BAFI-774157 format. One record per residue: residue number from 1; residue in one letter; x, y, z of N, C-alpha, C in turn. Coordinates in nm, 4 decimals, padded with zeros to 6 digits. Atoms other than C-alpha are relative to their C-alpha. Layout:
BAFI-774157
NUM; a; X; Y; Z; X; Y; Z; X; Y; Z;
...
//
This chain:
BAFI-774157
1; x; -00.0053; -00.1282; -00.0439; -03.6446; -16.1352; -01.4522; 00.0660; 00.0036; 00.1392;
2; x; -00.0667; -00.0126; -00.1270; -03.4204; -16.0263; -01.1601; -00.0783; 00.0961; 00.0886;
3; x; 00.0877; -00.0901; -00.0842; -03.6697; -15.9030; -00.8979; 00.0730; 00.0771; 00.1066;
4; x; -00.0817; -00.0758; -00.0931; -03.3848; -15.7841; -00.6810; 00.0713; 00.1149; -00.0598;
5; x; -00.0596; -00.1085; 00.0641; -03.2603; -15.5421; -00.9439; -00.0632; 00.1369; 00.0465;
6; x; 00.0433; -00.1285; -00.0415; -03.2845; -15.1771; -00.8393; -00.0276; 00.0836; -00.1308;
7; x; 00.0228; -00.0698; 00.1213; -03.4512; -14.9689; -01.1108; 00.0651; 00.1398; -00.0045;
8; x; -00.0736; -00.1196; 00.0197; -03.2888; -14.6619; -01.2510; -00.0856; 00.1190; 00.0631;
9; x; 00.0894; -00.0975; -00.0624; -03.5913; -14.4481; -01.1414; -00.0736; -00.0699; 00.1094;
10; x; 00.0576; 00.0629; -00.1117; -03.6957; -14.5412; -00.7971; -00.1238; 00.0787; 00.0502;
11; x; 00.1291; -00.0638; -00.0414; -04.0587; -14.4239; -00.7677; -00.0458; -00.0541; 00.1349;
12; x; 00.0614; 00.0436; -00.1327; -04.2501; -14.4463; -00.4376; -00.0556; -00.1338; -00.0170;
13; x; 00.0538; 00.1341; -00.0005; -04.3215; -14.8050; -00.3625; 00.0508; -00.0961; -00.1043;
14; x; -00.0535; 00.0940; 00.1038; -04.1075; -14.9624; -00.6370; 00.0333; -00.1323; 00.0577;
15; x; -00.0393; 00.1255; -00.0767; -03.9992; -15.2261; -00.3768; -00.1091; -00.0878; 00.0246;
16; x; 00.1102; 00.0936; -00.0263; -04.3440; -15.3646; -00.3490; 00.0108; -00.1232; -00.0779;
17; x; -00.0140; 00.1225; 00.0884; -04.2635; -15.5998; -00.6341; 00.0921; -00.1010; 00.0534;
18; x; -00.0926; 00.0933; -00.0528; -04.0009; -15.7612; -00.4180; -00.0704; -00.0941; 00.1041;
19; x; 00.0657; 00.0858; -00.1010; -04.2587; -15.9037; -00.1779; -00.0506; -00.1245; -00.0622;
20; x; 00.0211; 00.1313; 00.0496; -04.3119; -16.2704; -00.2173; -00.1390; -00.0624; 00.0325;
21; x; 00.1330; 00.0555; -00.0238; -04.6384; -16.4628; -00.2545; 00.0096; -00.1203; 00.0971;
22; x; 00.0103; 00.1127; -00.0918; -04.7497; -16.7252; 00.0017; 00.0020; -00.1276; -00.0844;
23; x; -00.0084; 00.1347; 00.0657; -04.6436; -17.0772; -00.1085; -00.0320; -00.1102; 00.0941;
24; x; 00.0156; 00.0973; -00.1062; -04.7396; -17.2537; 00.2178; -00.1431; -00.0263; 00.0385;
25; x; 00.1387; 00.0371; -00.0287; -05.1142; -17.2487; 00.2197; -00.0670; 00.1033; 00.0906;
26; x; 00.0921; -00.0955; -00.0709; -05.4046; -17.0797; 00.4091; 00.0364; 00.0287; 00.1463;
27; x; -00.0408; -00.0252; -00.1402; -05.2459; -17.1097; 00.7517; 00.0997; 00.1127; 00.0168;
28; x; -00.1009; -00.1082; 00.0028; -04.9961; -16.8337; 00.6543; -00.0615; 00.1194; -00.0601;
29; x; 00.0391; -00.1290; 00.0579; -05.0303; -16.4720; 00.5561; 00.0048; -00.0087; -00.1526;
30; x; 00.0038; 00.0136; 00.1483; -05.0993; -16.4130; 00.1856; 00.1246; 00.0409; -00.0753;
31; x; -00.1235; -00.0437; 00.0640; -04.7597; -16.2611; 00.1176; 00.1072; 00.0171; 00.1098;
32; x; -00.1180; -00.0170; -00.0933; -04.4089; -16.2196; 00.2743; 00.0557; 00.1344; -00.0357;
33; x; -00.0601; -00.1354; 00.0252; -04.3341; -15.8445; 00.2867; 00.1440; 00.0111; 00.0386;
34; x; -00.1363; -00.0137; -00.0530; -04.0023; -15.9041; 00.4651; 00.1086; -00.0240; -00.1068;
35; x; -00.0948; 00.0195; 00.0982; -03.8343; -16.0000; 00.1399; 00.0588; 00.1319; -00.0496;
36; x; -00.0504; -00.1326; 00.0441; -03.7943; -15.6347; 00.0566; 00.1118; 00.0467; 00.0858;
37; x; -00.1057; -00.0392; -00.0921; -03.5692; -15.5975; 00.3633; 00.1334; -00.0534; -00.0423;
38; x; -00.1264; 00.0645; 00.0395; -03.3096; -15.8169; 00.1994; 00.0718; 00.0809; -00.1100;
39; x; -00.0620; -00.0927; 00.0911; -03.2446; -15.5380; -00.0567; 00.0230; 00.1311; 00.0723;
40; x; -00.0350; -00.1111; -00.0796; -03.0598; -15.2583; 00.1145; -00.0633; 00.1320; -00.0535;
41; x; 00.0555; -00.1182; 00.0594; -03.1842; -14.9879; -00.1270; -00.1506; 00.0009; 00.0188;
42; x; 00.1522; 00.0019; -00.0198; -03.5461; -15.1091; -00.0947; -00.0311; 00.0288; 00.1454;
43; x; 00.0213; -00.0363; -00.1439; -03.5271; -15.0952; 00.2853; 00.0202; 00.1455; 00.0298;
44; x; -00.0273; -00.1478; -00.0186; -03.3764; -14.7465; 00.2777; -00.1099; 00.0827; -00.0587;
45; x; 00.1012; -00.0772; 00.0629; -03.6370; -14.6214; 00.0335; -00.1386; -00.0191; 00.0781;
46; x; 00.1264; 00.0258; -00.0732; -03.9234; -14.7877; 00.2331; 00.0005; 00.0930; 00.1267;
47; x; -00.0052; -00.0851; -00.1156; -03.8089; -14.6049; 00.5462; -00.0192; 00.1504; -00.0385;
48; x; 00.0147; -00.1362; 00.0465; -03.7808; -14.2765; 00.3575; -00.1477; 00.0288; -00.0277;
49; x; 00.1462; -00.0161; 00.0269; -04.1383; -14.3206; 00.2256; -00.0827; 00.0058; 00.1183;
50; x; 00.0858; -00.0019; -00.1236; -04.2784; -14.4034; 00.5711; 00.0173; 00.1230; 00.0758;
51; x; -00.0227; -00.1228; -00.0866; -04.1181; -14.0934; 00.7302; -00.0448; 00.1232; -00.0672;
52; x; 00.0329; -00.1218; 00.0762; -04.2215; -13.8503; 00.4565; -00.1143; 00.0848; 00.0640;
53; x; 00.1013; -00.0915; -00.0543; -04.5482; -13.7379; 00.6144; 00.0269; 00.0535; 00.1421;
54; x; -00.0201; -00.0445; -00.1441; -04.3932; -13.6913; 00.9591; 00.1260; 00.0967; 00.0194;
55; x; -00.1193; -00.0870; -00.0068; -04.1054; -13.4449; 00.8710; -00.0239; 00.1214; 00.0912;
56; x; 00.0283; -00.1223; -00.0879; -04.2761; -13.1573; 01.0570; -00.0482; -00.0389; 00.1391;
57; x; 00.0458; 00.0435; -00.1337; -04.3747; -13.3690; 01.3640; 00.1122; -00.0262; 00.0890;
58; x; -00.0970; 00.0362; -00.1042; -04.1888; -13.4078; 01.6879; -00.0253; -00.1452; 00.0403;
59; x; 00.0061; 00.1434; -00.0350; -04.1121; -13.7749; 01.7527; 00.1058; -00.0244; 00.0982;
60; x; -00.0990; 00.0254; -00.1058; -03.9546; -13.8747; 02.0797; 00.0495; -00.1422; 00.0085;
61; x; -00.0363; 00.1453; -00.0137; -03.9586; -14.2543; 02.0467; -00.0716; -00.0693; -00.1097;
62; x; 00.0713; 00.0890; 00.1014; -04.0425; -14.5229; 01.7851; -00.0298; -00.1296; 00.0691;
63; x; 00.0316; 00.1329; -00.0629; -04.2255; -14.8328; 01.9009; -00.0404; -00.0903; -00.1112;
64; x; 00.0300; 00.0975; 00.0993; -04.2429; -15.1439; 01.6923; -00.0678; -00.1262; 00.0624;
65; x; 00.0834; 00.1072; -00.0506; -04.4800; -15.4416; 01.7302; 00.0614; -00.1319; -00.0410;
66; x; -00.0500; 00.1353; 00.0092; -04.3614; -15.7974; 01.7815; -00.0754; -00.0736; -00.1140;
67; x; -00.1497; 00.0012; 00.0074; -04.2185; -15.9372; 01.5685; 00.0513; 00.0731; -00.1176;
68; x; -00.0608; -00.0582; 00.1237; -04.1742; -15.8114; 01.2138; 00.0024; 00.1614; 00.0084;
69; x; -00.0107; -00.1425; -00.0252; -04.2421; -15.4544; 01.3343; 00.1321; 00.0455; 00.0620;
70; x; -00.1265; -00.0362; -00.0633; -03.9128; -15.4772; 01.5197; 00.1034; 00.0374; -00.1104;
71; x; -00.0924; -00.0231; 00.1076; -03.7212; -15.4847; 01.1871; -00.0138; 00.1453; -00.0563;
72; x; 00.0278; -00.1213; 00.0666; -03.8899; -15.1901; 01.0214; 00.0058; 00.1191; 00.1050;
73; x; 00.0013; -00.0981; -00.1066; -03.9339; -14.9998; 01.3540; 00.1405; 00.0396; 00.0414;
74; x; -00.1385; -00.0315; -00.0338; -03.5626; -15.0239; 01.4389; 00.0668; 00.0789; -00.1133;
75; x; -00.0536; -00.0692; 00.1105; -03.4734; -14.9031; 01.0911; -00.0471; 00.1464; 00.0001;
76; x; 00.0647; -00.1317; -00.0087; -03.7113; -14.6029; 01.1314; 00.0697; 00.0780; 00.1131;
77; x; -00.0636; -00.0698; -00.1227; -03.5655; -14.5197; 01.4812; 00.1448; 00.0353; -00.0318;
78; x; -00.1388; -00.0311; 00.0281; -03.2120; -14.5394; 01.3557; 00.0117; 00.1277; -00.0973;
79; x; -00.0033; -00.1188; 00.0939; -03.2888; -14.3008; 01.0655; -00.0346; 00.1293; 00.0733;
80; x; 00.0376; -00.1255; -00.0750; -03.4511; -14.0565; 01.3079; 00.0963; 00.0320; 00.1136;
81; x; -00.0934; -00.0237; -00.1109; -03.1752; -14.0929; 01.5678; -00.0788; -00.0052; 00.1327;
82; x; 00.0848; 00.0057; -00.1191; -03.4415; -14.1881; 01.8267; 00.0094; -00.1427; 00.0604;
83; x; -00.0023; 00.1362; -00.0620; -03.4780; -14.4796; 02.0747; -00.1107; -00.0813; -00.0599;
84; x; 00.0994; 00.1058; 00.0463; -03.6836; -14.7981; 01.9964; -00.0583; -00.0726; 00.1180;
85; x; 00.0660; 00.0811; -00.0996; -03.9368; -14.9525; 02.2175; -00.0724; -00.1234; -00.0594;
86; x; 00.0611; 00.1167; 00.0452; -04.0448; -15.3110; 02.1648; -00.1301; -00.0264; 00.0665;
87; x; 00.1344; 00.0478; -00.0541; -04.4154; -15.3929; 02.2102; -00.0054; -00.1515; -00.0299;
88; x; -00.0148; 00.1371; 00.0112; -04.4021; -15.7641; 02.2789; -00.1252; -00.0810; 00.0135;
89; x; 00.1032; 00.1007; -00.0228; -04.6223; -16.0695; 02.2704; 00.0148; -00.0355; 00.1484;
90; x; -00.0056; 00.0140; -00.1429; -04.7107; -16.1334; 02.6352; 00.0886; -00.1206; 00.0409;
91; x; -00.0798; 00.1087; -00.0557; -04.4794; -16.3436; 02.8462; 00.1494; 00.0077; -00.0196;
92; x; -00.1382; -00.0136; 00.0394; -04.1482; -16.2206; 02.7169; 00.0796; 00.0972; 00.0808;
93; x; -00.0690; -00.1028; -00.0802; -04.0633; -15.9205; 02.9349; 00.0148; -00.0380; 00.1428;
94; x; -00.0214; 00.0352; -00.1420; -03.9111; -15.9742; 03.2777; -00.0136; 00.1138; 00.0911;
95; x; 00.0252; -00.1181; -00.0892; -04.0167; -15.6360; 03.4153; -00.1384; 00.0284; 00.0029;
96; x; 00.1362; -00.0365; -00.0132; -04.3325; -15.4716; 03.5166; -00.0577; 00.0453; -00.1309;
97; x; 00.0499; -00.0370; 00.1310; -04.5637; -15.4405; 03.2148; -00.1548; 00.0337; 00.0144;
98; x; 00.1433; -00.0225; 00.0270; -04.9052; -15.3283; 03.0960; -00.0395; -00.0920; -00.1108;
99; x; 00.0450; 00.1003; 00.1008; -05.1041; -15.5842; 02.8912; -00.1226; 00.0514; -00.0674;
100; x; 00.1189; -00.0340; 00.0760; -05.3652; -15.5544; 02.6258; -00.0388; -00.1235; -00.0828;
101; x; 00.0488; 00.1066; 00.0787; -05.5801; -15.8323; 02.4743; -00.0374; 00.0476; -00.1351;
102; x; 00.0410; -00.0354; 00.1300; -05.6527; -15.8255; 02.1044; -00.0201; -00.1273; -00.0838;
103; x; 00.0189; 00.1009; 00.0945; -05.7558; -16.0340; 01.8081; 00.0863; 00.0326; -00.1309;
104; x; -00.0874; -00.0265; 00.1158; -05.4991; -16.0717; 01.5259; -00.0662; -00.0250; -00.1271;
105; x; 00.0452; 00.0078; 00.1410; -05.5421; -16.0847; 01.1481; -00.0668; -00.1428; -00.0218;
106; x; 00.0472; 00.1373; 00.0285; -05.6053; -16.4683; 01.1678; -00.1194; -00.0311; 00.0846;
107; x; 00.1142; 00.0275; -00.0852; -05.8782; -16.4370; 01.4278; 00.0299; -00.0552; 00.1345;
108; x; -00.0404; 00.0593; -00.1248; -05.6736; -16.5631; 01.7169; 00.0070; 00.1014; 00.1120;
109; x; -00.0063; -00.0865; -00.1172; -05.7021; -16.4119; 02.0660; 00.1399; -00.0006; 00.0523;
110; x; -00.1344; -00.0128; -00.0530; -05.3708; -16.2819; 02.1920; 00.0113; 00.1126; 00.0959;
111; x; -00.0251; -00.1146; -00.0923; -05.2169; -16.0449; 02.4467; 00.1351; 00.0577; -00.0275;
112; x; -00.1283; -00.0708; 00.0205; -04.9378; -15.7906; 02.3971; 00.0299; 00.0777; 00.1254;
113; x; -00.0434; -00.0741; -00.1242; -04.7347; -15.6117; 02.6650; 00.1079; 00.0945; -00.0317;
114; x; -00.1109; -00.0963; 00.0116; -04.5113; -15.3175; 02.7024; 00.0488; 00.0309; 00.1421;
115; x; -00.0593; -00.0340; -00.1276; -04.2709; -15.2225; 02.9819; -00.0622; 00.1312; 00.0473;
116; x; 00.0674; -00.1171; -00.0638; -04.4083; -14.9556; 03.2256; 00.0998; 00.1183; 00.0241;
117; x; -00.0943; -00.0991; -00.0498; -04.0867; -14.7615; 03.2762; 00.0497; 00.0983; -00.1119;
118; x; -00.0427; -00.0823; 00.1073; -04.0503; -14.5909; 02.9395; -00.1046; 00.1007; -00.0444;
119; x; 00.1011; -00.0839; 00.0475; -04.3770; -14.4466; 02.8247; -00.0495; 00.0894; 00.1146;
120; x; 00.0422; -00.0936; -00.1042; -04.4619; -14.1273; 03.0142; -00.0933; 00.1067; -00.0605;
121; x; 00.0850; -00.0949; 00.0562; -04.7224; -13.8635; 02.9817; 00.0686; 00.1066; -00.0889;
122; x; -00.0552; -00.0962; 00.0931; -04.6572; -13.6378; 02.6829; 00.1075; -00.0523; -00.0956;
123; x; -00.1010; 00.0603; 00.0926; -04.4012; -13.8716; 02.5182; -00.0679; -00.0202; -00.1330;
124; x; 00.0610; 00.0159; 00.1356; -04.4680; -13.8607; 02.1419; 00.0598; -00.1130; -00.0696;
125; x; -00.0360; 00.1269; 00.0494; -04.4563; -14.1985; 01.9834; -00.0457; -00.0360; -00.1359;
126; x; 00.0397; 00.0433; 00.1319; -04.4522; -14.3222; 01.6264; -00.0089; -00.1542; 00.0058;
127; x; 00.0189; 00.1437; -00.0034; -04.5949; -14.6705; 01.6029; 00.0266; -00.0638; -00.1320;
128; x; -00.0352; 00.0638; 00.1238; -04.4539; -14.9077; 01.3360; -00.0267; -00.1461; 00.0028;
129; x; 00.0152; 00.1487; 00.0156; -04.5581; -15.2480; 01.2186; 00.0250; -00.0352; -00.1458;
130; x; -00.0290; 00.0342; 00.1387; -04.4857; -15.4399; 00.9013; -00.1314; 00.0116; -00.0854;
131; x; 00.1162; 00.0099; 00.0871; -04.8439; -15.4801; 00.7798; -00.1298; 00.0165; 00.0920;
132; x; 00.1273; -00.0161; -00.0763; -05.2002; -15.3718; 00.9003; -00.1067; -00.0598; -00.0864;
133; x; 00.1025; 00.0641; 00.0778; -05.4707; -15.6059; 00.7828; -00.1353; 00.0372; 00.0717;
134; x; 00.1252; -00.0295; -00.0672; -05.7675; -15.6113; 01.0306; 00.0151; 00.1241; 00.0952;
135; x; -00.0210; -00.1161; -00.0915; -05.6088; -15.3406; 01.2509; -00.0038; -00.0320; 00.1476;
136; x; 00.0192; 00.0415; -00.1422; -05.6580; -15.5441; 01.5735; 00.1335; 00.0174; 00.0797;
137; x; -00.1228; -00.0107; -00.0734; -05.2883; -15.5563; 01.6620; 00.0453; 00.1438; 00.0203;
138; x; -00.0357; -00.1366; -00.0148; -05.2158; -15.1931; 01.5910; -00.0885; 00.0751; 00.0911;
139; x; 00.0920; -00.0641; -00.0980; -05.5237; -15.0808; 01.7823; 00.0404; -00.0268; 00.1443;
140; x; -00.0405; 00.0346; -00.1327; -05.4038; -15.2732; 02.0816; 00.1262; 00.0746; 00.0462;
141; x; -00.1249; -00.0684; -00.0312; -05.0621; -15.1110; 02.0610; -00.0316; 00.1467; 00.0282;
142; x; 00.0465; -00.1432; -00.0281; -05.2344; -14.7583; 02.0421; -00.0571; 00.0046; 00.1337;
143; x; 00.0580; -00.0024; -00.1354; -05.4276; -14.8444; 02.3520; 00.1031; -00.0097; 00.1113;
144; x; -00.1097; 00.0060; -00.1000; -05.1168; -14.9417; 02.5415; 00.0718; 00.1251; 00.0146;
145; x; -00.0722; -00.1231; -00.0047; -04.9301; -14.6309; 02.4497; -00.0780; 00.1148; 00.0667;
146; x; 00.0935; -00.1108; -00.0520; -05.2252; -14.4000; 02.5325; -00.0284; -00.0257; 00.1490;
147; x; 00.0330; 00.0302; -00.1440; -05.3031; -14.5838; 02.8618; 00.1143; 00.0444; 00.0856;
148; x; -00.1122; -00.0443; -00.0789; -04.9533; -14.5030; 02.9801; 00.0378; 00.1423; -00.0132;
149; x; -00.0085; -00.1426; 00.0138; -04.9924; -14.1396; 02.8831; 00.0757; 00.0499; -00.1190;
150; x; -00.0677; -00.0372; 00.1236; -04.8028; -14.1430; 02.5526; -00.0930; 00.0612; -00.0949;
151; x; 00.0771; -00.0523; 00.1079; -04.9181; -13.9567; 02.2506; 00.0391; -00.0691; -00.1246;
152; x; -00.0298; 00.0695; 00.1279; -04.9410; -14.1470; 01.9212; 00.0070; 00.1060; -00.1074;
153; x; -00.0237; -00.1004; 00.1043; -04.7856; -13.9151; 01.6677; -00.0604; -00.0502; -00.1370;
154; x; 00.0488; 00.0575; 00.1172; -04.8791; -14.1534; 01.3931; 00.0284; -00.1530; -00.0058;
155; x; -00.0111; 00.1464; 00.0226; -04.8908; -14.5082; 01.2550; 00.0592; -00.0242; -00.1318;
156; x; -00.0724; 00.0274; 00.1258; -04.6571; -14.6456; 00.9868; 00.0071; -00.1443; -00.0256;
157; x; -00.0067; 00.1406; 00.0348; -04.6659; -14.9783; 00.8032; 00.0337; -00.0050; -00.1567;
158; x; -00.0223; 00.0157; 00.1433; -04.5597; -15.1126; 00.4672; -00.1341; 00.0094; -00.0786;
159; x; 00.1337; -00.0097; 00.0549; -04.9297; -15.1461; 00.3919; -00.1126; 00.0072; 00.1064;
160; x; 00.1221; -00.0092; -00.0897; -05.2643; -15.0616; 00.5561; -00.1162; -00.0417; -00.1013;
161; x; 00.1119; 00.0450; 00.0804; -05.5481; -15.2649; 00.4022; -00.1299; 00.0765; 00.0364;
162; x; 00.1265; -00.0742; -00.0160; -05.8863; -15.0964; 00.3623; -00.1089; -00.0905; 00.0628;
163; x; 00.1034; 00.0804; -00.0818; -06.0618; -15.3290; 00.6152; -00.0683; 00.0993; 00.0937;
164; x; 00.0647; -00.0918; -00.0960; -06.2896; -15.1836; 00.8825; 00.1040; 00.0490; 00.0989;
165; x; -00.1055; -00.0471; -00.0906; -05.9951; -15.1673; 01.1253; 00.0972; 00.0914; -00.0625;
166; x; -00.0931; -00.0846; 00.0742; -05.7562; -15.0303; 00.8672; -00.0558; 00.1353; -00.0216;
167; x; 00.0631; -00.1277; 00.0366; -06.0009; -14.7536; 00.7670; -00.0126; 00.0828; 00.1389;
168; x; 00.0145; -00.0680; -00.1333; -06.0568; -14.6737; 01.1458; 00.1334; 00.0630; 00.0373;
169; x; -00.1281; -00.0624; -00.0274; -05.6835; -14.6143; 01.1937; 00.0209; 00.1137; -00.0840;
170; x; -00.0217; -00.1137; 00.0950; -05.6621; -14.3962; 00.8810; -00.0886; 00.1176; 00.0309;
171; x; 00.0863; -00.1142; -00.0326; -05.9548; -14.1883; 00.9994; 00.0311; 00.0654; 00.1326;
172; x; -00.0199; -00.0610; -00.1284; -05.8395; -14.1367; 01.3536; 00.1459; 00.0316; 00.0403;
173; x; -00.1372; -00.0285; -00.0269; -05.4534; -14.1162; 01.3349; 00.0763; 00.0415; -00.1272;
174; x; -00.0876; -00.0260; 00.1122; -05.1957; -13.9681; 01.1072; 00.0672; -00.1364; -00.0391;
175; x; -00.0529; 00.1314; 00.0441; -05.0672; -14.2612; 00.9007; 00.0955; 00.0205; -00.1194;
176; x; -00.0905; 00.0068; 00.1177; -04.8071; -14.3579; 00.6481; 00.0131; -00.1412; -00.0383;
177; x; -00.0272; 00.1286; 00.0459; -04.7703; -14.6577; 00.4271; 00.0705; 00.0168; -00.1404;
178; x; -00.0868; -00.0042; 00.1143; -04.5691; -14.7443; 00.1170; -00.0729; -00.0395; -00.1335;
179; x; 00.0779; 00.0459; 00.1215; -04.8463; -14.8506; -00.1285; -00.0456; 00.1100; -00.0830;
180; x; 00.0619; -00.1028; 00.0912; -04.9017; -14.6292; -00.4233; -00.1494; -00.0210; -00.0267;
181; x; 00.1461; 00.0063; 00.0046; -05.2699; -14.5505; -00.4767; -00.0417; -00.1017; -00.1060;
182; x; 00.0487; 00.0907; 00.1108; -05.2822; -14.7594; -00.8039; 00.0132; -00.1416; 00.0382;
183; x; -00.0137; 00.1341; -00.0438; -05.1776; -15.0684; -00.6120; -00.0875; -00.0401; 00.1286;
184; x; 00.0805; 00.0231; -00.1194; -05.4140; -15.0293; -00.3090; -00.1080; -00.1147; -00.0330;
185; x; 00.1017; 00.0962; 00.0246; -05.6877; -15.2338; -00.4799; 00.0610; -00.1432; -00.0035;
186; x; -00.0678; 00.1320; -00.0027; -05.4396; -15.5240; -00.5304; 00.0281; -00.0425; 00.1433;
187; x; -00.0287; 00.0277; -00.1423; -05.3432; -15.5044; -00.1639; -00.1307; -00.0453; 00.0695;
188; x; 00.1243; 00.0428; -00.0632; -05.7053; -15.5160; -00.0613; -00.0593; -00.1270; -00.0603;
189; x; 00.0360; 00.1201; 00.0638; -05.7664; -15.7978; -00.3052; 00.0901; -00.1226; 00.0346;
190; x; -00.0912; 00.0987; -00.0448; -05.4763; -15.9860; -00.1506; 00.0688; -00.0775; -00.1157;
191; x; -00.0729; 00.0625; 00.1034; -05.3002; -16.0502; -00.4769; 00.0689; 00.1120; -00.0825;
192; x; -00.0797; -00.0933; 00.0744; -05.0190; -15.8504; -00.6413; 00.0311; -00.0544; -00.1405;
193; x; -00.0346; 00.0429; 00.1417; -04.9720; -15.8665; -01.0227; 00.1401; -00.0304; -00.0095;
194; x; -00.1415; 00.0336; 00.0100; -04.6026; -15.8714; -00.9591; 00.0293; -00.1394; 00.0448;
195; x; -00.0224; 00.1408; -00.0353; -04.6443; -16.2219; -00.8158; 00.0277; -00.0871; -00.1210;
196; x; -00.0247; 00.0764; 00.1213; -04.6366; -16.3398; -01.1785; 00.1482; -00.0122; -00.0263;
197; x; -00.1437; 00.0032; 00.0209; -04.2625; -16.2601; -01.1800; 00.0683; -00.1184; 00.0703;
198; x; -00.0554; 00.1043; -00.0704; -04.2063; -16.5303; -00.9270; -00.0078; -00.1398; -00.0643;
199; x; 00.0186; 00.1262; 00.0764; -04.3100; -16.8035; -01.1708; 00.0905; -00.0084; -00.1219;
200; x; -00.0884; -00.0011; 00.1184; -04.0415; -16.7102; -01.4263; 00.1403; -00.0434; 00.0325;
//
């Protein structure tokens, strides 16, 4: 089966089947969502699906989270014709920054930072990351944007798992993700039935 083939009818989330299973063991995430970016139609449709709930919202700036959120966030910003702000892992920006500690999906303590000269009171920001598992990384990004006076218009990711943190984001912010409802249980169970295609 050619998993890179584009179907004649491209329903919402058709590109989820392009995501690859983890083959490197428990030290890595359970799948590789970035494989869908290798298919130009899949990437375009993913961005379209992510932006659908925000058509009536004013968005001044798109912010993406280090590192995979840079790819998807930049694509979203380009589609909107807006600027892109990188929220970095601490220690990479050579200008004045605000920092925020957080615990990532693997349970590791980390710090992220954002430059201080872009986010201003009233600026409306769409936050983008590749995947939201525990919600710790995205919550830290929200805190940074709001501390500097920005307004979080919404949160967008390929998937938002129904963890405690994922549910908190869904309950408190407008959100968008690419997972059809019938596949949410597979996302939460950390196994996609489409993974069987990779063994053929």
